[in-house]
C-alpha positions, 0 to 999 in steps of 0.5 A, a space after each residue: 422511043 418518040 416519033 422523031 427518035 423512031 426514025 432509022 440511026 446510024 453508027 456516028 463516025 467521028 469521035 466525038 465532043 461531051 460537055 456535062 455542065 452546070 450548077 448540080 452536082 455530079 459533072 465529074 462524076 458523070 466524067 468517072 463513069 464514062 471513062 470506067 465504062 471505055 476502061 471496060 471496053 478496052 479504051 485507052 482513057 486520059 483523066 486530065 483535070 484543070 483545076 484540082 490539086 495532086 496535094 488535094 485528096 481524091 478518091 475517084 483518082 485513086 479508082 480511076 488509077 487501078 482500073 489502068 486510067 492515066 490522070 494527070 493533074 494540072 491543077 493548084 488548087 482551086 481558085 479562091 475556095 478552100 483555103 487558096 491565097 496563090 496569085 491568080 496568076 499562078 492558077 492562069 498559068 498551069 491552066 495555060 500551061 494545062 491547055 496545050 499540054 491537052 492539045 499535045 495529049 489529044 492529037 498524040 492520038 495515043 489515048 482513045 477517051 481523054 477527059 478535059 474535067 474542070 477546063 470551062 471552070 479555068 473560063 468562068 474563074 478568068 483563067 483563058 478565053 473561051 475563044 482558047 477552048 474553042 479554037 483549040 477543040 477545032 484544031 484537035 478535029 482537024 488533027 481527030 479527022 478520021 479518028 474515033 478519038 473522043 474528047 468529056 467537057 466539064 464545068 460551070 456555066 454555058 457558054 455558047 461558043 464552047 457548048 457550039 463545038 460540042 456534039 452532047 451537051 447534058 446540064 446539072 441541075 442543082 435542086 439542093 445542097 449542103 455546099 449552101 449550108 455552110 458544110 464543107 465537102 464530103 469524103 467520098 461523095 464530093 471527092 
């Protein structure tokens, strides 16, 4: 333990906002791990997906359902890749609606942990601005004052205004990935 960390530690008494970001693989996987851990302690958990589509297969969604974790999928699929030909307007409308629904889910108090999978990716794809995420986080933090409602955000890029709202930020760094050698996502590893 470092000298700095050896100080007397205290219990964090409010809900945390956590971000898993970066170009490396593992952001959704880390979120799934956190959801599984929380459920293991009897927490109510919502895994809320912004970008992915209910039509695409997902091993994590199947496993989460089995564990009693609520899963909601609000995306229209990946934007502009994997054969997507939908107008951006369709993706943007779905993302904005999902952002409103995510806020309602958080303030409902029904869940102790809510994963907002790919919310930052929506900003990257310009489906809604970073300020919309910041405003939502500020509103829910006020509402959740005194409650321990934890939120996990995922996405690739660093938006300092979003990360300022976070209590924990972990960056996944890609060193090597088969996608960049022309291979598609692998069932059981990537989805």
